[in-house]
C-alpha positions in Angstrom: -133.3 -30.0 61.9 -134.0 -29.4 65.7 -134.2 -33.0 66.6 -131.3 -33.8 65.0 -129.3 -31.1 66.7 -130.5 -32.4 70.0 -129.4 -36.0 69.0 -126.0 -34.6 67.9 -125.4 -32.8 71.2 -126.5 -35.7 73.1 -124.2 -37.9 71.2 -121.0 -35.5 71.4 -121.5 -35.4 75.4 -121.8 -39.2 75.5 -119.0 -40.0 73.3 -116.7 -37.5 75.2 -117.7 -39.0 78.6 -116.8 -42.4 77.4 -113.4 -41.5 75.5 -112.5 -39.4 78.5 -113.3 -42.2 80.8 -111.2 -44.7 79.0 -108.5 -42.4 78.6 -108.6 -41.4 82.1 -108.4 -45.2 83.4 -105.5 -45.7 81.0 -103.2 -43.1 82.5 -103.2 -39.4 84.3 -103.5 -36.7 82.0 -101.0 -34.8 84.2 -98.4 -37.6 83.8 -99.1 -38.2 80.1 -99.3 -34.4 79.4 -95.5 -33.9 80.7 -94.2 -36.5 78.1 -96.3 -35.0 75.2 -95.0 -31.4 75.2 -92.0 -32.2 73.3 -94.2 -33.6 70.4 -95.0 -30.9 67.9 -98.1 -32.6 66.7 -99.5 -32.7 70.5 -98.9 -28.9 70.4 -100.4 -28.4 67.2 -103.2 -30.5 68.0 -103.8 -28.6 71.4 -103.6 -25.1 69.7 -106.2 -26.3 67.0 -108.6 -27.4 69.9 -108.2 -24.5 71.8 -108.6 -22.0 68.6 -111.6 -23.9 67.9 -113.0 -23.3 71.2 -112.2 -19.6 71.3 -113.9 -19.4 67.8 -117.0 -20.9 69.3 -116.9 -18.8 72.3 -117.1 -15.7 70.1 -120.7 -16.9 69.1 -121.5 -17.5 72.9 -120.0 -14.0 73.7 -122.3 -12.7 71.0 -125.4 -14.5 72.3 -124.8 -14.0 76.0 -125.7 -10.3 77.1 -124.4 -10.5 80.9 -120.7 -10.5 81.4 -120.9 -13.1 84.2 -122.7 -15.5 81.9 -119.9 -14.8 79.3 -117.2 -15.5 81.9 -118.6 -18.4 83.0 -119.0 -20.0 79.7 -115.7 -19.0 78.6 -114.0 -20.6 81.7 -116.4 -24.0 81.1 -115.4 -24.0 77.5 -111.8 -23.7 78.2 -111.8 -26.4 80.8 -114.3 -28.8 79.6 -113.9 -27.9 75.7 -116.7 -30.2 73.8 -118.8 -31.3 76.9 -119.4 -27.3 77.4 -119.9 -26.4 73.8 -122.3 -29.2 73.2 -124.1 -28.4 76.7 -124.4 -24.7 75.3 -125.9 -25.7 72.0 -128.3 -28.2 73.7 -129.2 -25.2 76.2 -129.9 -22.7 73.2 -132.1 -25.3 71.3 -134.2 -26.4 74.3 -134.4 -22.9 75.4 -135.8 -21.7 72.1 -139.6 -21.5 72.4 -140.2 -20.9 68.6 -137.5 -22.6 67.1 -135.7 -21.7 63.9 -132.0 -21.4 62.8 -132.3 -17.7 63.0 -133.5 -17.9 66.8 -130.6 -20.4 67.5 -127.7 -18.6 65.8 -129.0 -14.8 66.3 -129.4 -12.9 69.7 -133.0 -12.5 71.1 -134.1 -9.0 69.7 -135.4 -8.0 73.5 -132.1 -9.0 74.9 -130.2 -7.3 72.0 -132.1 -3.8 72.6 -131.4 -4.0 76.3 -127.6 -4.8 75.6 -127.4 -2.1 73.2 -128.8 0.5 75.7 -127.1 -1.0 78.6 -123.9 -0.2 76.7 -124.4 3.4 75.9 
């Protein structure tokens, strides 16, 4: 499972880089964005993407115990979208010594205790 997640994150980052490069070479996002705002499907797609980013960020905020890291990842996710999300997941997978789904998804027990003690 770990290897598949690493491959998946690398595929996402690579595909997003290729797609973004192709789209950027076609036209500027600033110029194209102005003409797209009246289209309800553009607005719906954009809202859908940013709600997904914020939903993913809730997990990031749970995992990270420092406010500075939480803020940094929030900004990265909102600006870079799936690039940042795949990078965060890859960082979590590669940074886990004893890999398990629980260690990937849940907060480290020592950092959780430190976080709970700091917030009292």
